[in-house]
C-alpha positions as CSV (number, residue, x, y, z in Angstrom):
1,X,0.0,0.0,0.0
2,X,1.2,3.6,-0.7
3,X,2.5,5.5,2.3
4,X,-0.1,7.7,4.0
5,X,0.7,11.4,3.4
6,X,0.7,13.9,6.2
7,X,1.5,17.5,7.0
8,X,5.0,18.4,8.2
9,X,5.0,21.9,9.7
10,X,7.6,24.0,11.5
11,X,7.4,27.5,13.0
12,X,10.1,30.0,14.1
13,X,10.3,33.7,14.8
14,X,13.1,36.3,15.0
15,X,13.2,39.8,16.4
16,X,13.7,42.6,13.8
17,X,13.2,45.8,15.9
18,X,15.4,48.6,14.6
19,X,17.5,50.7,17.0
20,X,16.1,53.8,18.5
21,X,16.8,56.9,16.5
22,X,15.9,55.1,13.3
23,X,14.0,56.6,10.4
24,X,10.4,55.5,10.4
25,X,8.5,54.5,7.3
26,X,5.1,55.3,5.9
27,X,4.2,58.9,6.4
28,X,5.5,61.8,4.3
29,X,4.2,64.1,7.0
30,X,6.1,62.5,9.9
31,X,8.8,64.7,11.6
32,X,11.4,63.0,13.7
33,X,12.9,59.6,14.3
34,X,11.9,56.7,16.6
35,X,12.2,57.5,20.3
36,X,10.6,54.5,21.9
37,X,9.6,50.9,21.4
38,X,6.0,50.2,22.3
39,X,6.3,46.6,21.1
40,X,9.0,44.7,19.3
41,X,8.8,43.8,15.6
42,X,9.2,40.2,14.4
43,X,9.5,37.9,11.4
44,X,7.3,34.8,12.0
45,X,7.8,31.9,9.6
46,X,5.7,28.9,8.9
47,X,7.2,26.1,6.7
48,X,4.9,23.4,5.4
49,X,5.3,20.2,3.5
50,X,2.9,17.5,2.4
51,X,5.8,15.1,2.1
52,X,6.6,16.0,-1.5
53,X,6.3,19.8,-1.8
54,X,7.5,22.5,0.6
55,X,6.5,26.1,1.0
56,X,7.1,28.9,3.4
57,X,4.5,31.5,4.6
58,X,6.2,34.4,6.3
59,X,4.9,37.5,8.2
60,X,7.4,40.3,8.3
61,X,6.4,43.2,10.5
62,X,7.7,46.1,8.3
63,X,6.0,48.4,5.9
64,X,7.0,46.6,2.7
65,X,9.7,44.4,1.1
66,X,11.4,45.4,-2.1
67,X,11.6,42.9,-5.0
68,X,15.4,43.0,-4.7
69,X,15.4,42.1,-1.0
70,X,12.8,39.5,-1.4
71,X,14.7,37.8,-4.2
72,X,17.9,37.8,-2.2
73,X,16.3,36.3,0.8
74,X,14.4,33.7,-1.1
75,X,17.5,32.7,-3.0
76,X,19.4,32.3,0.2
77,X,16.7,30.1,1.7
78,X,16.3,28.0,-1.4
79,X,20.1,27.3,-1.3
80,X,20.0,26.4,2.4
81,X,16.7,24.4,2.5
82,X,15.8,23.4,-1.0
83,X,12.5,25.2,-0.8
84,X,12.0,26.7,-4.3
85,X,12.2,30.5,-4.1
86,X,8.7,30.9,-5.8
87,X,7.3,28.7,-2.9
88,X,8.4,31.3,-0.4
89,X,5.9,34.1,0.4
90,X,7.3,37.1,2.3
91,X,4.4,39.1,3.5
92,X,4.9,42.6,5.0
93,X,2.3,43.5,7.6
94,X,2.5,47.2,6.5
95,X,3.1,48.9,9.8
96,X,3.8,52.6,9.4
97,X,5.6,52.6,12.7
98,X,8.6,50.6,11.8
99,X,11.8,50.9,9.9
100,X,12.4,52.3,6.4
101,X,13.0,49.2,4.2
102,X,12.8,50.7,0.7
103,X,12.4,53.9,-1.3
104,X,9.1,54.6,-2.8
105,X,6.5,57.4,-3.4
106,X,5.8,57.9,0.3
107,X,9.4,58.4,1.5
108,X,11.4,60.1,-1.3
109,X,14.9,61.0,-0.1
110,X,14.5,59.3,3.3
111,X,17.8,57.6,4.1
112,X,18.2,53.8,4.3
113,X,20.1,52.2,7.1
114,X,22.1,49.6,5.1
115,X,23.5,48.0,8.3
116,X,20.0,47.4,9.6
117,X,18.7,46.2,6.2
118,X,21.4,43.6,6.0
119,X,20.5,42.4,9.5
120,X,16.8,42.3,8.6
121,X,17.5,40.2,5.5
122,X,19.7,37.8,7.4
123,X,17.2,37.4,10.3
124,X,14.3,36.7,7.9
125,X,16.3,34.1,6.0
126,X,17.6,32.5,9.2
127,X,14.1,32.4,10.7
128,X,12.7,30.6,7.7
129,X,15.6,28.1,7.8
130,X,14.9,27.5,11.5
131,X,11.2,26.8,10.7
132,X,12.3,24.3,8.0
133,X,14.6,22.6,10.6
134,X,11.6,22.3,12.9
135,X,9.4,20.3,10.5
136,X,7.5,17.5,12.2
137,X,4.1,15.8,11.7
138,X,1.3,18.2,12.7
139,X,-2.3,18.9,11.9
140,X,-3.4,21.9,9.8
141,X,-6.8,23.6,10.0
142,X,-8.2,26.7,8.3
143,X,-11.4,28.8,8.2
144,X,-12.9,32.0,6.9
145,X,-14.7,33.7,9.7
146,X,-17.0,36.8,9.6
147,X,-15.3,40.0,10.9
148,X,-17.1,43.3,11.3
149,X,-16.3,46.7,12.8
150,X,-12.5,46.8,12.2
151,X,-11.8,47.9,8.6
152,X,-13.8,50.5,6.6
153,X,-13.4,51.6,3.0
154,X,-11.7,55.0,3.3
155,X,-12.7,56.1,-0.1
156,X,-16.5,55.7,0.1
157,X,-19.3,57.4,2.0
158,X,-20.7,54.2,3.5
159,X,-17.3,52.6,4.2
160,X,-18.0,49.7,1.9
161,X,-16.9,47.4,0.4
162,X,-14.5,45.7,2.8
163,X,-13.4,42.1,3.0
164,X,-16.1,40.7,5.3
165,X,-13.9,37.7,6.4
166,X,-10.8,37.1,8.4
167,X,-8.8,34.0,7.6
168,X,-7.7,31.6,10.3
169,X,-4.9,29.0,10.1
170,X,-4.3,26.8,13.1
171,X,-1.4,24.3,13.6
172,X,-1.8,21.6,16.1
173,X,0.3,18.7,17.4
174,X,-0.8,15.2,16.6
175,X,-2.0,15.0,20.2
176,X,-4.2,18.1,19.8
177,X,-2.1,20.8,21.5
178,X,-2.1,24.1,19.6
179,X,1.2,25.3,18.2
180,X,0.5,28.4,16.0
181,X,-2.4,30.4,14.8
182,X,-2.5,32.9,11.9
183,X,-4.9,35.8,11.5
184,X,-5.4,37.0,7.9
185,X,-7.2,40.3,7.6
186,X,-7.3,43.2,5.1
187,X,-6.8,46.6,6.7
188,X,-4.1,49.3,6.7
189,X,-2.1,49.0,9.8
190,X,-2.3,52.7,10.4
191,X,-4.3,53.3,13.5
192,X,-1.3,55.3,14.7
193,X,-0.6,58.4,12.6
194,X,2.5,60.4,11.6
195,X,2.7,61.9,15.1
196,X,3.6,58.5,16.5
197,X,7.4,58.1,17.1
198,X,7.1,54.8,18.9
199,X,8.0,51.5,17.1
200,X,4.9,49.3,17.0
201,X,3.2,46.6,15.0
202,X,0.0,48.8,15.3
203,X,-3.3,47.1,16.0
204,X,-2.0,43.5,15.1
205,X,0.1,43.7,18.3
206,X,-3.1,43.7,20.3
207,X,-4.6,40.9,18.1
208,X,-1.7,38.7,18.7
209,X,-1.5,39.4,22.4
210,X,-5.2,38.6,22.9
211,X,-4.8,35.3,21.0
212,X,-1.9,34.4,23.2
213,X,-3.8,35.3,26.4
214,X,-6.7,33.2,25.3
215,X,-4.9,30.2,23.8
216,X,-1.9,30.1,26.0
217,X,1.7,31.4,25.9
218,X,2.9,28.3,24.1
219,X,0.8,29.2,21.0
220,X,2.6,31.3,18.5
221,X,0.3,33.8,16.7
222,X,1.0,35.7,13.6
223,X,-0.8,38.3,11.4
224,X,-0.8,38.6,7.6
225,X,-2.5,41.5,5.7
226,X,-4.7,41.2,2.7
227,X,-6.1,43.4,-0.1
228,X,-5.9,46.6,2.0
229,X,-5.3,49.2,-0.6
230,X,-8.5,51.2,0.1
231,X,-9.2,49.9,3.6
232,X,-8.3,51.6,6.9
233,X,-9.9,52.1,10.3
234,X,-11.8,55.3,9.3
235,X,-9.4,58.1,8.5
236,X,-9.1,59.6,5.1
237,X,-5.8,59.1,3.3
238,X,-5.9,62.5,1.5
239,X,-5.9,64.2,4.9
240,X,-3.5,61.8,6.7
241,X,-1.0,62.1,3.9
242,X,-0.5,65.8,4.6
243,X,-0.4,65.5,8.4
244,X,-4.1,65.9,9.4
245,X,-4.4,63.5,12.3
246,X,-7.8,62.4,13.6
247,X,-8.1,62.3,17.4
248,X,-9.1,58.6,17.4
249,X,-5.8,57.5,16.1
250,X,-4.4,56.3,19.4
251,X,-3.0,53.2,21.0
252,X,-6.4,52.9,22.8
253,X,-8.1,52.6,19.5
254,X,-5.5,50.1,18.3
255,X,-6.2,48.0,21.3
256,X,-10.0,48.1,20.8
257,X,-9.8,47.1,17.1
258,X,-7.0,44.6,17.5
259,X,-8.9,42.8,20.2
260,X,-12.0,42.9,18.1
261,X,-10.2,41.1,15.3
262,X,-8.9,38.5,17.9
263,X,-12.5,37.9,19.1
264,X,-13.6,37.2,15.5
265,X,-10.7,34.7,15.1
266,X,-11.5,33.0,18.3
267,X,-15.2,32.8,17.6
268,X,-14.4,31.0,14.3
269,X,-12.3,28.2,15.9
270,X,-15.3,25.8,16.0
271,X,-15.7,26.2,12.2
272,X,-12.1,25.2,11.4
273,X,-11.7,22.5,8.7
274,X,-8.9,20.0,8.9
275,X,-7.0,20.3,5.7
276,X,-6.0,17.2,3.6
277,X,-2.2,17.2,3.1
278,X,-2.2,18.5,-0.5
279,X,0.3,21.4,-1.1
280,X,0.7,23.2,-4.4
281,X,2.2,26.4,-5.7
282,X,1.9,28.3,-8.9
283,X,3.3,31.7,-9.7
284,X,3.7,34.2,-12.6
285,X,4.7,37.7,-13.4
286,X,1.8,39.7,-14.6
287,X,2.9,42.5,-17.1
288,X,0.8,45.3,-15.7
289,X,0.4,48.4,-18.0
290,X,2.0,51.6,-16.7
291,X,0.4,55.0,-16.6
292,X,2.0,57.5,-19.0
293,X,2.9,60.9,-17.8
294,X,3.4,64.4,-19.2
295,X,7.0,65.2,-20.3
296,X,9.3,65.3,-17.3
297,X,10.3,69.0,-17.7
298,X,6.7,70.2,-17.4
299,X,6.2,67.8,-14.6
300,X,9.2,69.2,-12.7
301,X,7.9,72.8,-13.3
302,X,4.5,71.9,-12.0
303,X,6.0,70.3,-8.9
304,X,8.2,73.3,-8.3
305,X,5.3,75.7,-8.5
306,X,3.2,73.5,-6.1
307,X,6.0,73.2,-3.6
308,X,6.6,77.0,-3.8
309,X,3.0,77.6,-2.8
310,X,3.7,76.0,0.6
311,X,6.0,78.8,1.4
312,X,3.0,81.1,1.7
313,X,2.0,81.9,5.3
314,X,-0.9,79.6,6.4
315,X,-0.8,77.6,3.2
316,X,-4.2,76.0,2.7
317,X,-4.8,72.3,2.9
318,X,-5.5,72.1,-0.8
319,X,-2.0,73.5,-1.5
320,X,-0.4,70.9,0.7
321,X,-2.3,68.1,-1.2
322,X,-1.4,69.6,-4.6
323,X,2.3,69.7,-3.6
324,X,2.2,66.1,-2.4
325,X,0.5,64.8,-5.5
326,X,2.8,66.7,-7.8
327,X,5.8,65.2,-6.0
328,X,4.5,61.7,-6.3
329,X,3.7,62.2,-10.0
330,X,7.2,63.5,-10.7
331,X,8.7,60.5,-8.9
332,X,6.7,58.1,-11.0
333,X,7.4,60.1,-14.2
334,X,11.1,59.7,-13.5
335,X,10.7,56.0,-13.0
336,X,8.8,55.8,-16.3
337,X,11.5,57.7,-18.2
338,X,14.2,55.5,-16.7
339,X,12.3,52.2,-17.4
340,X,14.3,49.9,-19.7
341,X,11.3,47.9,-20.8
342,X,10.3,48.0,-24.4
343,X,7.1,49.8,-25.4
344,X,4.5,49.6,-24.2
345,X,6.1,49.9,-20.9
346,X,4.9,47.7,-18.1
347,X,5.4,46.7,-14.5
348,X,6.1,43.0,-13.9
349,X,4.1,42.1,-10.9
350,X,4.8,38.8,-9.2
351,X,1.7,37.0,-8.0
352,X,1.2,33.4,-6.9
353,X,-1.1,30.9,-5.4
354,X,-0.4,28.7,-2.4
355,X,-2.8,25.8,-2.0
356,X,-3.1,24.1,1.4
357,X,-5.7,21.4,1.0
358,X,-9.0,23.1,0.2
359,X,-7.8,26.6,1.0
360,X,-6.0,28.8,-1.5
361,X,-3.9,31.9,-0.7
362,X,-3.4,34.4,-3.5
363,X,-0.3,36.6,-3.1
364,X,-0.6,40.3,-4.0
365,X,2.6,42.3,-4.6
366,X,1.4,45.6,-3.2
367,X,-1.6,47.5,-2.0
368,X,-4.5,46.0,-4.0
369,X,-8.0,47.5,-3.7
370,X,-10.5,45.2,-2.1
371,X,-12.8,44.9,-5.1
372,X,-10.0,43.3,-7.1
373,X,-9.6,40.6,-4.4
374,X,-13.4,40.1,-3.9
375,X,-13.7,39.5,-7.7
376,X,-11.0,36.8,-7.5
377,X,-12.6,35.1,-4.6
378,X,-16.0,35.1,-6.3
379,X,-14.7,33.1,-9.2
380,X,-12.1,31.0,-7.3
381,X,-12.6,27.2,-7.6
382,X,-11.6,26.8,-4.0
383,X,-14.1,26.7,-1.1
384,X,-11.8,29.1,0.8
385,X,-9.7,31.8,-0.8
386,X,-7.6,34.2,1.2
387,X,-5.1,36.8,0.3
388,X,-1.4,37.5,1.1
389,X,-1.0,41.3,0.8
390,X,2.2,43.1,0.2
391,X,3.9,39.8,-0.7
392,X,7.4,39.4,-2.2
393,X,7.4,42.9,-3.7
394,X,5.9,46.4,-3.4
395,X,4.4,47.9,-6.5
396,X,2.4,50.5,-4.7
397,X,-1.4,50.9,-5.0
398,X,-3.5,49.0,-7.5
399,X,-7.0,50.6,-7.7
400,X,-10.1,49.0,-9.2
401,X,-12.0,50.5,-12.2
402,X,-14.6,52.0,-9.9
403,X,-12.1,53.9,-7.8
404,X,-10.1,55.0,-10.8
405,X,-13.1,57.1,-12.0
406,X,-12.1,59.5,-9.2
407,X,-8.8,60.8,-8.1
408,X,-7.4,61.0,-4.5
409,X,-4.3,59.9,-2.8
410,X,-4.3,56.2,-3.7
411,X,-5.1,56.7,-7.4
412,X,-2.4,59.4,-7.7
413,X,0.0,57.1,-5.9
414,X,-0.6,54.2,-8.3
415,X,1.7,53.5,-11.2
416,X,-0.9,51.6,-13.1
417,X,-4.2,52.4,-14.7
418,X,-7.6,50.8,-13.9
419,X,-7.1,48.0,-16.5
420,X,-4.3,46.6,-14.3
421,X,-6.8,45.3,-11.7
422,X,-8.6,43.2,-14.3
423,X,-5.3,41.8,-15.6
424,X,-4.2,40.8,-12.2
425,X,-7.5,39.1,-11.6
426,X,-7.1,37.2,-14.8
427,X,-3.6,35.9,-13.8
428,X,-4.7,35.0,-10.3
429,X,-7.7,33.0,-11.6
430,X,-5.5,31.1,-14.1
431,X,-3.1,30.2,-11.3
432,X,-5.9,29.1,-9.1
433,X,-7.2,26.8,-11.8
434,X,-3.7,25.5,-12.5
435,X,-2.8,24.7,-8.9
436,X,-6.2,22.9,-8.4
437,X,-5.7,20.8,-11.5
438,X,-2.0,19.9,-10.7
439,X,-2.6,19.0,-7.1
440,X,-5.8,17.1,-7.8
441,X,-3.9,15.0,-10.4
442,X,-1.0,14.4,-8.0
443,X,-3.5,13.4,-5.3
444,X,-5.2,10.9,-7.6
445,X,-1.8,9.4,-8.6
446,X,-0.7,9.0,-5.0
447,X,-4.0,7.6,-3.7
């Protein structure tokens, strides 16, 4: 008789808190460097195998991970463990109260700490390798559970749509003791605003602490973001981006919302489904079209004029927003001019699908608007489809066609037009079909 297949799962974590005095990422309007640590930042790695295929699901508590850093880490892990680099999913939680990890539209000119970045990359790689070394027979369970009252759509009057579900992944010993629990939820981790100079995971810290209190200190919790491009906890990005800070953006609010997410996860534990040990991965680079821009000289002139308007006493809010938008557009115009790709110019966006039994995880390489993800889930062949936001790269915002009919911070801060959302959906759905067919065929052959 053929050998019975089973899950082999390992978990590890490593501390990645930057030193005090570090530059902090995420807010153009922030003034100052970190002066305290509210809670430490970590990389938390889960390595899984069905006996034939291995993959790594990794939460990294930073704002984003560049394609260059991601590739370097994954190559190192592939060499050390044999896990194929496209089977490794590095997911940034997107905290805006952590270290600067790359240059992008939101932090032009902000210095990078190369010593810290080298330590970060080394710690992430080492932690994944430790998880691979800890592989042992374990049980895997997943669920999609309702979650209300945390995220809202920050671009609509009624706060909708949002992703109405949180994902749950539970690892147990063969004897039933819980080992690790993952919470997957789409929301900007920006309860704390640009006036916060304390290093923190933001609201997920309170989610993980509540899960640990309820399930026991021996259970390792982790958080992975989703399609959070237009989702936050209620503040408007157009205002936040220029330093208008709502009074509710406090640690107290972060605790209320983080614990609310934890309660949703805990309430869903009875609905967990034990997953059959079938693991599959498919990935591709979607060639997303790029926006075109006016000639760079006129773009620079417009930015210069917009920035000059800020020198006026009591510059109005509209002038601050115009200056910010002009700066972002000039930044992208320069990237467009410097792009070496042939016409039409495009942005290669890495996306992938990780199948764990009857649950599929779709990786998204940036800040994807929620309608794009919901459309993928609606047509997915899997009973449970979840999303890995900000995974393996950071391409910025990817709006949907509805949002692109208007402007605003996220649309200006996107390098791609509305058509890119439909193209990413197409690639994701094709990968979902492929991983279902391949794994099903392998399962039948091994039965």
